[in-house]
N, CA, C and O atoms as CSV, one atom per row, in Angstrom:
chain,resi,resn,atom,element,x,y,z
A,1,MET,N,N,162.793,-68.563,22.827
A,1,MET,CA,C,162.843,-67.125,23.053
A,1,MET,C,C,163.247,-66.431,21.758
A,1,MET,O,O,164.145,-66.890,21.053
A,2,ILE,N,N,162.581,-65.328,21.452
A,2,ILE,CA,C,162.876,-64.558,20.243
A,2,ILE,C,C,163.833,-63.432,20.595
A,2,ILE,O,O,163.592,-62.677,21.537
A,3,ASP,N,N,164.924,-63.318,19.836
A,3,ASP,CA,C,165.874,-62.232,20.028
A,3,ASP,C,C,165.411,-61.022,19.235
A,3,ASP,O,O,164.813,-61.167,18.169
A,4,LEU,N,N,165.687,-59.822,19.753
A,4,LEU,CA,C,165.283,-58.581,19.120
A,4,LEU,C,C,166.490,-57.674,18.958
A,4,LEU,O,O,167.266,-57.486,19.894
A,5,VAL,N,N,166.645,-57.111,17.760
A,5,VAL,CA,C,167.663,-56.099,17.519
A,5,VAL,C,C,166.909,-54.828,17.161
A,5,VAL,O,O,166.138,-54.813,16.202
A,6,PHE,N,N,167.124,-53.765,17.923
A,6,PHE,CA,C,166.426,-52.506,17.733
A,6,PHE,C,C,167.403,-51.452,17.248
A,6,PHE,O,O,168.458,-51.257,17.852
A,7,ASN,N,N,167.060,-50.765,16.153
A,7,ASN,CA,C,167.943,-49.758,15.586
A,7,ASN,C,C,167.161,-48.476,15.326
A,7,ASN,O,O,166.438,-48.389,14.333
A,8,PRO,N,N,167.293,-47.461,16.217
A,8,PRO,CA,C,166.673,-46.173,15.918
A,8,PRO,C,C,167.537,-45.459,14.873
A,8,PRO,O,O,168.616,-44.961,15.197
A,9,VAL,N,N,167.074,-45.408,13.639
A,9,VAL,CA,C,167.865,-44.879,12.520
A,9,VAL,C,C,167.996,-43.371,12.620
A,9,VAL,O,O,169.102,-42.838,12.537
A,10,ASN,N,N,166.885,-42.680,12.796
A,10,ASN,CA,C,166.871,-41.228,12.962
A,10,ASN,C,C,165.558,-40.848,13.626
A,10,ASN,O,O,164.852,-41.722,14.129
A,11,SER,N,N,165.211,-39.557,13.641
A,11,SER,CA,C,163.988,-39.130,14.328
A,11,SER,C,C,162.716,-39.549,13.597
A,11,SER,O,O,161.622,-39.410,14.144
A,12,HIS,N,N,162.836,-40.056,12.376
A,12,HIS,CA,C,161.676,-40.465,11.595
A,12,HIS,C,C,161.571,-41.971,11.381
A,12,HIS,O,O,160.515,-42.460,10.980
A,13,THR,N,N,162.641,-42.714,11.640
A,13,THR,CA,C,162.673,-44.122,11.243
A,13,THR,C,C,163.319,-44.989,12.317
A,13,THR,O,O,164.286,-44.587,12.964
A,14,MET,N,N,162.768,-46.180,12.490
A,14,MET,CA,C,163.408,-47.187,13.336
A,14,MET,C,C,163.199,-48.559,12.714
A,14,MET,O,O,162.222,-48.798,12.005
A,15,VAL,N,N,164.145,-49.461,12.998
A,15,VAL,CA,C,164.079,-50.827,12.492
A,15,VAL,C,C,164.195,-51.773,13.688
A,15,VAL,O,O,165.102,-51.644,14.511
A,16,ALA,N,N,163.267,-52.718,13.770
A,16,ALA,CA,C,163.332,-53.777,14.783
A,16,ALA,C,C,163.415,-55.098,14.022
A,16,ALA,O,O,162.601,-55.370,13.139
A,17,ARG,N,N,164.405,-55.912,14.373
A,17,ARG,CA,C,164.609,-57.187,13.677
A,17,ARG,C,C,164.469,-58.307,14.696
A,17,ARG,O,O,165.169,-58.348,15.708
A,18,PHE,N,N,163.553,-59.207,14.402
A,18,PHE,CA,C,163.257,-60.323,15.293
A,18,PHE,C,C,163.843,-61.598,14.703
A,18,PHE,O,O,163.582,-61.933,13.548
A,19,ASP,N,N,164.643,-62.313,15.505
A,19,ASP,CA,C,165.145,-63.625,15.095
A,19,ASP,C,C,164.046,-64.631,15.389
A,19,ASP,O,O,163.730,-64.900,16.547
A,20,ALA,N,N,163.470,-65.182,14.332
A,20,ALA,CA,C,162.342,-66.099,14.485
A,20,ALA,C,C,162.523,-67.296,13.559
A,20,ALA,O,O,163.423,-67.315,12.719
A,21,LYS,N,N,161.675,-68.270,13.721
A,21,LYS,CA,C,161.709,-69.464,12.873
A,21,LYS,C,C,160.409,-69.553,12.106
A,21,LYS,O,O,159.367,-69.325,12.721
A,22,PRO,N,N,160.372,-69.851,10.874
A,22,PRO,CA,C,161.441,-70.347,10.019
A,22,PRO,C,C,162.294,-69.244,9.409
A,22,PRO,O,O,163.339,-69.536,8.827
A,23,CYS,N,N,161.875,-67.967,9.526
A,23,CYS,CA,C,162.734,-66.890,9.008
A,23,CYS,C,C,162.586,-65.664,9.912
A,23,CYS,O,O,161.631,-65.549,10.679
A,24,ASN,N,N,163.540,-64.770,9.803
A,24,ASN,CA,C,163.556,-63.570,10.625
A,24,ASN,C,C,162.567,-62.539,10.088
A,24,ASN,O,O,162.184,-62.567,8.919
A,25,ILE,N,N,162.169,-61.639,10.965
A,25,ILE,CA,C,161.213,-60.596,10.602
A,25,ILE,C,C,161.824,-59.239,10.926
A,25,ILE,O,O,162.324,-59.017,12.029
A,26,ALA,N,N,161.777,-58.339,9.955
A,26,ALA,CA,C,162.240,-56.970,10.157
A,26,ALA,C,C,161.043,-56.036,10.043
A,26,ALA,O,O,160.311,-56.068,9.054
A,27,VAL,N,N,160.847,-55.195,11.075
A,27,VAL,CA,C,159.768,-54.219,11.072
A,27,VAL,C,C,160.403,-52.847,10.967
A,27,VAL,O,O,161.243,-52.471,11.785
A,28,ILE,N,N,159.989,-52.098,9.943
A,28,ILE,CA,C,160.498,-50.746,9.730
A,28,ILE,C,C,159.344,-49.792,10.000
A,28,ILE,O,O,158.322,-49.835,9.315
A,29,GLN,N,N,159.510,-48.926,11.002
A,29,GLN,CA,C,158.482,-47.962,11.390
A,29,GLN,C,C,158.920,-46.587,10.911
A,29,GLN,O,O,160.034,-46.149,11.197
A,30,VAL,N,N,158.031,-45.900,10.171
A,30,VAL,CA,C,158.379,-44.631,9.545
A,30,VAL,C,C,157.369,-43.554,9.919
A,30,VAL,O,O,156.162,-43.794,9.898
A,31,TYR,N,N,157.858,-42.382,10.257
A,31,TYR,CA,C,157.048,-41.180,10.379
A,31,TYR,C,C,157.606,-40.208,9.353
A,31,TYR,O,O,158.601,-39.528,9.601
A,32,ALA,N,N,156.959,-40.149,8.206
A,32,ALA,CA,C,157.457,-39.346,7.085
A,32,ALA,C,C,157.324,-37.858,7.386
A,32,ALA,O,O,156.472,-37.455,8.177
A,33,PRO,N,N,158.173,-37.038,6.752
A,33,PRO,CA,C,158.015,-35.592,6.889
A,33,PRO,C,C,156.640,-35.169,6.378
A,33,PRO,O,O,156.057,-35.830,5.518
A,34,MET,N,N,156.133,-34.072,6.910
A,34,MET,CA,C,154.825,-33.580,6.486
A,34,MET,C,C,154.842,-33.204,5.008
A,34,MET,O,O,155.899,-32.950,4.429
A,35,ALA,N,N,153.676,-33.174,4.420
A,35,ALA,CA,C,153.544,-32.881,2.991
A,35,ALA,C,C,154.130,-31.520,2.634
A,35,ALA,O,O,154.590,-31.326,1.509
A,36,ASP,N,N,154.120,-30.574,3.574
A,36,ASP,CA,C,154.660,-29.251,3.273
A,36,ASP,C,C,156.166,-29.151,3.554
A,36,ASP,O,O,156.728,-28.057,3.500
A,37,SER,N,N,156.823,-30.275,3.850
A,37,SER,CA,C,158.277,-30.292,4.046
A,37,SER,C,C,158.983,-30.098,2.717
A,37,SER,O,O,158.388,-30.257,1.650
A,38,SER,N,N,160.253,-29.753,2.797
A,38,SER,CA,C,161.018,-29.527,1.574
A,38,SER,C,C,161.213,-30.835,0.815
A,38,SER,O,O,161.206,-31.920,1.397
A,39,LYS,N,N,161.382,-30.709,-0.463
A,39,LYS,CA,C,161.605,-31.878,-1.310
A,39,LYS,C,C,162.874,-32.618,-0.878
A,39,LYS,O,O,162.937,-33.845,-0.965
A,40,GLU,N,N,163.881,-31.877,-0.413
A,40,GLU,CA,C,165.137,-32.487,0.041
A,40,GLU,C,C,164.904,-33.371,1.258
A,40,GLU,O,O,165.469,-34.461,1.350
A,41,ASP,N,N,164.064,-32.903,2.205
A,41,ASP,CA,C,163.767,-33.702,3.400
A,41,ASP,C,C,163.067,-35.005,3.023
A,41,ASP,O,O,163.379,-36.065,3.564
A,42,ILE,N,N,162.132,-34.917,2.106
A,42,ILE,CA,C,161.383,-36.100,1.685
A,42,ILE,C,C,162.289,-37.073,0.939
A,42,ILE,O,O,162.222,-38.282,1.163
A,43,GLU,N,N,163.140,-36.549,0.049
A,43,GLU,CA,C,164.065,-37.410,-0.683
A,43,GLU,C,C,165.079,-38.055,0.253
A,43,GLU,O,O,165.464,-39.207,0.053
A,44,GLU,N,N,165.515,-37.312,1.282
A,44,GLU,CA,C,166.454,-37.865,2.268
A,44,GLU,C,C,165.827,-39.052,2.991
A,44,GLU,O,O,166.495,-40.058,3.229
A,45,LEU,N,N,164.536,-38.939,3.343
A,45,LEU,CA,C,163.845,-40.045,4.005
A,45,LEU,C,C,163.844,-41.283,3.118
A,45,LEU,O,O,164.190,-42.373,3.573
A,46,TYR,N,N,163.457,-41.122,1.856
A,46,TYR,CA,C,163.387,-42.278,0.962
A,46,TYR,C,C,164.767,-42.855,0.671
A,46,TYR,O,O,164.900,-44.068,0.509
A,47,ASP,N,N,165.785,-42.022,0.602
A,47,ASP,CA,C,167.152,-42.533,0.432
A,47,ASP,C,C,167.569,-43.344,1.651
A,47,ASP,O,O,168.185,-44.401,1.513
A,48,GLN,N,N,167.238,-42.856,2.849
A,48,GLN,CA,C,167.576,-43.579,4.078
A,48,GLN,C,C,166.831,-44.907,4.150
A,48,GLN,O,O,167.406,-45.919,4.552
A,49,LEU,N,N,165.552,-44.912,3.764
A,49,LEU,CA,C,164.783,-46.159,3.758
A,49,LEU,C,C,165.384,-47.174,2.792
A,49,LEU,O,O,165.501,-48.356,3.114
A,50,GLU,N,N,165.760,-46.706,1.614
A,50,GLU,CA,C,166.379,-47.606,0.639
A,50,GLU,C,C,167.671,-48.195,1.189
A,50,GLU,O,O,167.939,-49.384,1.018
A,51,SER,N,N,168.459,-47.376,1.839
A,51,SER,CA,C,169.710,-47.844,2.432
A,51,SER,C,C,169.450,-48.887,3.523
A,51,SER,O,O,170.129,-49.912,3.576
A,52,GLU,N,N,168.471,-48.626,4.389
A,52,GLU,CA,C,168.141,-49.571,5.451
A,52,GLU,C,C,167.649,-50.895,4.877
A,52,GLU,O,O,168.021,-51.957,5.377
A,53,LEU,N,N,166.827,-50.853,3.847
A,53,LEU,CA,C,166.334,-52.089,3.224
A,53,LEU,C,C,167.463,-52.902,2.614
A,53,LEU,O,O,167.442,-54.131,2.679
A,54,LYS,N,N,168.442,-52.240,2.025
A,54,LYS,CA,C,169.584,-52.946,1.422
A,54,LYS,C,C,170.446,-53.629,2.477
A,54,LYS,O,O,171.083,-54.644,2.195
A,55,GLU,N,N,170.470,-53.079,3.687
A,55,GLU,CA,C,171.285,-53.660,4.759
A,55,GLU,C,C,170.652,-54.906,5.374
A,55,GLU,O,O,171.348,-55.729,5.968
A,56,LEU,N,N,169.347,-55.044,5.233
A,56,LEU,CA,C,168.663,-56.210,5.802
A,56,LEU,C,C,168.898,-57.436,4.929
A,56,LEU,O,O,168.965,-57.321,3.705
A,57,PRO,N,N,169.024,-58.606,5.546
A,57,PRO,CA,C,169.184,-59.828,4.750
A,57,PRO,C,C,167.998,-60.043,3.826
A,57,PRO,O,O,166.856,-59.768,4.193
A,58,ARG,N,N,168.272,-60.532,2.635
A,58,ARG,CA,C,167.227,-60.724,1.626
A,58,ARG,C,C,166.144,-61.693,2.070
A,58,ARG,O,O,164.990,-61.564,1.662
A,59,LYS,N,N,166.510,-62.675,2.915
A,59,LYS,CA,C,165.549,-63.697,3.324
A,59,LYS,C,C,164.608,-63.234,4.431
A,59,LYS,O,O,163.624,-63.915,4.722
A,60,ASP,N,N,164.890,-62.087,5.054
A,60,ASP,CA,C,164.005,-61.583,6.103
A,60,ASP,C,C,162.641,-61.218,5.521
A,60,ASP,O,O,162.538,-60.738,4.392
A,61,ILE,N,N,161.612,-61.453,6.306
A,61,ILE,CA,C,160.303,-60.897,5.973
A,61,ILE,C,C,160.348,-59.439,6.417
A,61,ILE,O,O,160.711,-59.146,7.557
A,62,LYS,N,N,159.981,-58.526,5.524
A,62,LYS,CA,C,160.069,-57.100,5.834
A,62,LYS,C,C,158.676,-56.485,5.885
A,62,LYS,O,O,157.896,-56.594,4.939
A,63,LEU,N,N,158.380,-55.838,7.010
A,63,LEU,CA,C,157.109,-55.139,7.198
A,63,LEU,C,C,157.412,-53.658,7.377
A,63,LEU,O,O,158.136,-53.283,8.299
A,64,MET,N,N,156.865,-52.813,6.508
A,64,MET,CA,C,157.090,-51.385,6.614
A,64,MET,C,C,155.757,-50.717,6.957
A,64,MET,O,O,154.787,-50.804,6.204
A,65,THR,N,N,155.735,-50.050,8.109
A,65,THR,CA,C,154.518,-49.412,8.582
A,65,THR,C,C,154.822,-47.973,8.971
A,65,THR,O,O,155.981,-47.566,9.043
A,66,GLY,N,N,153.780,-47.222,9.218
A,66,GLY,CA,C,154.011,-45.889,9.736
A,66,GLY,C,C,153.005,-44.875,9.261
A,66,GLY,O,O,151.991,-45.199,8.642
A,67,ASP,N,N,153.320,-43.646,9.569
A,67,ASP,CA,C,152.514,-42.497,9.182
A,67,ASP,C,C,153.269,-41.801,8.067
A,67,ASP,O,O,154.320,-41.204,8.300
A,68,TRP,N,N,152.745,-41.875,6.874
A,68,TRP,CA,C,153.463,-41.362,5.702
A,68,TRP,C,C,153.227,-39.886,5.470
A,68,TRP,O,O,153.719,-39.332,4.487
A,69,ASN,N,N,152.476,-39.227,6.362
A,69,ASN,CA,C,152.284,-37.783,6.294
A,69,ASN,C,C,152.118,-37.285,7.722
A,69,ASN,O,O,151.086,-36.714,8.075
A,70,ALA,N,N,153.135,-37.505,8.533
A,70,ALA,CA,C,153.053,-37.273,9.972
A,70,ALA,C,C,152.951,-35.799,10.337
A,70,ALA,O,O,153.512,-34.928,9.674
A,71,LYS,N,N,152.220,-35.554,11.409
A,71,LYS,CA,C,152.162,-34.248,12.060
A,71,LYS,C,C,152.650,-34.497,13.481
A,71,LYS,O,O,151.915,-35.045,14.303
A,72,VAL,N,N,153.884,-34.099,13.774
A,72,VAL,CA,C,154.490,-34.372,15.064
A,72,VAL,C,C,154.695,-33.059,15.809
A,72,VAL,O,O,155.104,-32.060,15.216
A,73,GLY,N,N,154.411,-33.062,17.109
A,73,GLY,CA,C,154.655,-31.884,17.925
A,73,GLY,C,C,153.387,-31.131,18.262
A,73,GLY,O,O,152.290,-31.525,17.867
A,74,MET,N,N,153.545,-30.051,18.991
A,74,MET,CA,C,152.404,-29.253,19.466
A,74,MET,C,C,151.865,-28.332,18.381
A,74,MET,O,O,150.692,-27.962,18.428
A,75,ASP,N,N,152.683,-27.950,17.405
A,75,ASP,CA,C,152.263,-27.015,16.363
A,75,ASP,C,C,151.617,-27.796,15.231
A,75,ASP,O,O,152.307,-28.249,14.317
A,76,ASN,N,N,150.307,-27.958,15.282
A,76,ASN,CA,C,149.578,-28.728,14.272
A,76,ASN,C,C,148.652,-27.830,13.462
A,76,ASN,O,O,147.542,-28.234,13.117
A,77,ASP,N,N,149.099,-26.618,13.157
A,77,ASP,CA,C,148.292,-25.723,12.334
A,77,ASP,C,C,148.026,-26.391,10.999
A,77,ASP,O,O,148.917,-26.990,10.397
A,78,GLY,N,N,146.789,-26.278,10.547
A,78,GLY,CA,C,146.430,-26.884,9.269
A,78,GLY,C,C,146.156,-28.366,9.377
A,78,GLY,O,O,145.981,-29.039,8.361
A,79,TYR,N,N,146.115,-28.890,10.604
A,79,TYR,CA,C,145.886,-30.317,10.834
A,79,TYR,C,C,144.468,-30.670,10.529
A,79,TYR,O,O,144.079,-31.830,10.662
C-alpha cells in the first residue's frame, strides 16, 4: 500500500507526497497567477514554490505540473 501526504499550500499550490519504492514521489500542482497579475503576486508564487521544494527530501522524485497562466473563476474577460 502506498501512503499519501497531501499539503494544500495555498489557493494556487498543493503538494502530494507518495511513499513508494524504490524512492518517494512528490507531485507539486501549481495554478500560477494570470499574466496580468502584479509582479509581487508572481514573485510570491515563485518564492513559495522554492520554499516548498527546499522542504522536500533531496532523494524524492519531484514532478511539478500545472497551469502556469491560469484563468480561474467566472470572470474570464480577455480569455
